[in-house]
C-alpha positions, 0 to 999 in steps of 0.5 A, a space after each residue: 499458456 499451453 506448452 507441450 512436453 516436446 517444447 519443454 524438453 527441447 532445452 536441457 534445463 538444470 533445476 535445484 531443489 531449494 525451499 521445497 521447490 524445483 528452481 531453475 538455475 541459469 547456467 548460461 545465456 541460452 537458459 534465459 533465451 529459452 525461458 518462453 519454453 519453460 512451463 509457467 508452473 515451474 516459475 516460483 512467482 507468477 506476478 509481483 507488484 511494482 511497489 514495495 520492492 528493493 529494485 530499480 524503480 525506473 526499470 520496474 516502470 519500463 517493464 510495466 508497459 500497461 501501467 497496471 502496477 504489476 509485473 507478470 511473466 509476459 512482461 518479463 518475456 517481452 523484456 528478454 525478447 526486446 533486449 535480445 534484439 538490441 545486443 549482440 551477445 546475451 552472455 553479458 546479461 548474466 554479469 548484471 554489469 553497470 556498464 553497457 559496452 558500445 560494442 554490444 549494440 547490434 548495428 546490423 539494423 538501422 535502429 541499432 546504428 541510430 542507437 550507436 550514434 545517439 550513444 556517442 552523442 551522449 558521451 560527447 555531450 558529457 565530455 566522454 568522447 573516448 569512452 566505449 561504454 555507457 552507464 545508467 548515470 550517463 543516460 540520466 544525466 543526458 536526459 536531465 540536461 536535455 529536459 531543460 532545453 526547448 528543443 530536446 528531441 522529444 517532439 513535445 512542447 510545453 507552454 514555455 516562456 521561451 515561446 511567443 505569447 500567441 504560441 503559449 496560448 495555442 499550446 494552453 488551449 490545445 491542452 485544455 480541449 484535446 489533452 497533453 503528454 509529458 515531455 522529458 522534464 515531466 511538464 505537460 505539453 503537446 505534440 504534432 498529433 495533439 496540435 493537428 487535432 486541435 486545429 481540425 476541431 477549431 476549424 470544424 467549430 468555426 465552420 459550424 458557427 459560420 453556418 449558424 450565423 448565415 441561417 436566415 431568421 426574421 431577427 437578423 443579427 439578433 437571432 442568437 439572442 432571441 433564440 436564447 431568450 426563447 429557450 429560457 422563456 418557453 416553459 413559462 410562456 407555455 405554462 401561461 397559455 395552458 393556464 389560460 385555456 384551463 381558466 376558459 374551460 373552468 372559470 371557477 378554477 381561475 383562482 386556483 390557477 393564479 398565485 396562492 397566498 401561501 407562496 407569497 410569504 417573506 423569508 426571515 430577512 423580510 425578502 421574497 425568495 427567488 426560488 419561490 418566485 420562479 415557480 409562480 405563473 408568468 402573469 395573472 391568469 384570466 380568460 384573455 387569450 394573450 399575454 400582457 408584455 407590460 403589466 402584471 408580470 412576475 417580477 423575476 421574469 420581467 427583465 427578460 420579457 421586456 427584452 423579448 418584447 423589444 426584439 419581437 415587436 415587429 412580428 406582433 399585432 399589438 406590440 404590448 401583447 403576445 397571442 398564442 398564435 404569435 408565440 407559435 409563429 416566433 418559435 417556428 421561424 427559428 426552427 432551422 436555426 434551432 436545428 443547426 444549433 442542436 446538431 453541434 459537430 462531433 469533435 475529434 479525440 485522442 488517447 492522451 496521458 493528460 485528459 482535457 479539462 474543457 471544451 472548445 465552446 469555453 474558448 473565446 471567439 477572439 482566441 479562436 480567430 487569432 489562432 486560425 488567422 495567424 496560422 499558429 499551427 504552421 509555426 508549431 510544425 516548424 518547431 517540431 521539424 527543428 526539434 526532430 533535427 536535434 543531435 540527441 533524439 529524446 526517443 532514442 535516448 529513452 530506448 538507450 536508457 531502457 537497454 542500459 537498465 535491462 542489461 543491468 537489472 534483468 538478470 537480478 529480476 529473473 533470480 527474484 522471480 523465476 527462481 528465488 536464488 537470491 533469497 536462499 543465498 547467504 551473501 545477497 538479499 531478495 528484492 522483497 527484503 527491504 532492510 533489517 529490524 533491530 529489536 530485543 537483541 536480535 536482527 530480523 532480515 526478512 522484512 517486507 512491505 505492508 499496505 494494510 495491516 489488517 488485510 495483510 495479517 489475514 493471509 500472512 498468518 498461514 505462513 506459520 511465521 512469528 511476525 512483528 508489524 511495525 510502523 516506521 517513521 523518519 523525518 515525517 515519512 511513514 511506512 509499514 513493514 512486517 518482520 519475521 522473527 525466526 530465532 530466539 524466544 518471544 517472551 519480550 516481544 510485545 505490542 508497543 516495543 520500540 526498535 530500529 529499522 535500517 533500510 537497504 539504503 542505510 537510512 534508520 527509521 524508528 520502528 514501533 510494534 503495532 501488531 504481533 502474529 504469535 507463532 513458534 520461533 525456535 526449538 530453544 523456545 519450545 524447550 523452556 516454554 513448559 518450565 516458564 509456564 510452570 513458573 508463571 503458574 506457581 508465581 500466580 498461585 503464590 500471589 493469589 494465596 498471599 493476597 487472600 491471606 493479606 486480606 484475611 489478616 486485614 479483616 481480622 485486625 479490623 474486627 478486633 479493633 472494632 470489637 476488642 472484647 472478642 475472645 481468642 479461640 484457642 481450640 480453633 487455633 490449635 486445629 489450624 496448627 494441627 492442620 498445618 502440621 499435617 500438611 508439612 508432614 504430608 509434604 515431608 512424606 512425599 519428599 521422603 518418598 522421592 528421596 528414598 527412590 532417588 537414593 535407591 538408584 545406582 549412580 548411573 541411573 540418576 542421569 537417566 531419570 533426570 533426562 526422562 523427566 526432562 523429556 516428559 516435560 519438554 518433549 510434547 512442547 518440542 514436538 509440537 513446535 518442531 511440527 509447526 516450524 517445519 511448516 514455515 513458508 514464505 509464500 503466504 507472506 509474499 501473497 499478502 504483499 501482492 505477489 502470486 507464488 507458485 509454491 510454498 517456499 519453505 523456511 527450514 530451521 537452518 534458514 530461519 536461524 540465518 534470517 534472524 541473528 541473535 546478539 553475539 560477542 565478537 570473536 576476540 572479545 573478553 567477558 568480565 564476570 565481575 559485576 560492579 553493580 552486584 553486592 560484594 560478599 565476604 569470602 569467609 561467609 561464602 565458604 561458611 554457607 557452602 560448608 553449612 549447606 554441604 554439612 546439612 545435606 550430608 547429615 540429612 542423607 546419612 540420617 535418612 539412610 539410617 531411617 531416623 528421619 522417617 521414624 521422627 516424621 511418623 512419630 510427629 505425625 501420630 502426636 499431631 493426630 492425637 492432639 487434634 483428636 483431643 482438641 475436637 473432644 474438648 
């Protein structure tokens, strides 16, 4: 589409910057009417699939006129233009009302007057004569009621049991050879065009057969049978005479031209294979220039040769022999007949919904003659005329259905296609949001449909969203979804976890996580991530150290049990204890240095140090997560589900917090911190231990301040060094 700037600026558009995109705002009906003048680059979406959406399925089917499974900008513009031509005021579209006021139907045209008559007829048939509006439910009820009737105004007739057996045969034969359309009830039937084409083809076929029968041949009424026999026997008879000529030309090759013994070998059941016999010569090869029609024939071909002999014997000099000249004469006498058969007439074809499954050749002659003789086509025409006079025309009902659906759903489609205002609204949900996933104390509302997880995850990874791919099952049904987790932490989000998916209809599905795309979820997760990593690292190192020591003790114990005379190495043990002492001393020195530095600070400097340490540890993780969270976008996620999006559609921290909600207590709830499952402690013991810890802390601080602890550590260190030196000398 090419749009000049003058055309685009001819209408005063209003745009709102949301999600990093300029999205058009529909203030009035004129904004919708002028959508053909809006540059497609300013639409949020260029196309979307007709499946995997929380949208009226029938409306999507009507929008997708070419039935390619996609909705594009031209489809929407056509729907706007069509709807505008059927109603008086386009302002009612903005209300997305469930009802279509009959006063809104444009009766200035003949089609509009016909629609109004049809609408009143529908209301009358539903005992709603006093109503001045029509709903989607009214139209669907009318379609359901009329679909069960033979004469329902759709001008399509299935082979119903209400019809005569001859008419049922007529319709079934037409469906087989020409094709079918679906009537209001969804059954396969034929309309007047199919019936007319079928009858024309029958007449063409019958005339061709008549011409064939009238073609003169020496065989009279047996022409058809002898022609079929000639076609079947021609390769074998031609092969026989060729072999005879070769035998006459080279008598020494006569043996090779006959049956080779290796081909006459019974199979496992003792019988000869028909396939093997079919490849052998028709008769024994010698130098006689004729085919014996009685003796020495290949058993597999003997029956056909015998019948052939009985039909052509009047043309043979010797009724038991066929010469090559006679064989050529028989074929030439059938040339005109063969030419007519090989020039079979071309049958007319129609573009139909249900394709034909057979040809007219497969219909029996009696069926064809019966259809033409009883003039069933005229009877079918009378049925169509009667159906066309029904008060409620199926075609008009379908037009009314389309008008009611577009009047109700077109605006919602626009705010989920031209813009994504429903997605950024806190009160509504977008058409691609299929429901809510409850898992790990959270509720994820950005859940989209998935067809193929492997293919989907390749594209959706660029969205920078943490995604849970879940297989949802319910009453034998199964569906795949991808849920975006945009708040909380991800420590317990692992493959195999179970949750519950609630679709937009309120149905609950068992959800099982089958794949995870791990991405930063929130700033909170980034803050505590370094400490969690340090904790895991320490835990892993302690586990490794404890495991190695346990293995060493087990090994030493085994050695002692196996060799009780092993002596205890006191020197080595003293050295170990000395090393442990040095390690403790080093740790103590390090702690002493840290505490000395902390106690040397003023009271107001201590919080600053703690904050600084916090920033040093958590700062890089937070900055990295913030940068990634800023790049979270909806576009790649929808692209993976089959959409074509014009921009990224960013998901900021505020929107992310709204798309995934965490468990919170109700406003008026009270929390009881007394856990009955925890072991109760004596209050006196608690007070004692608190006083003891405080006393030790205060005493330790005072001793450190006076330098006694430092002096003791230095003295102890020197003693350990001296003992270690003495032990090594010994």
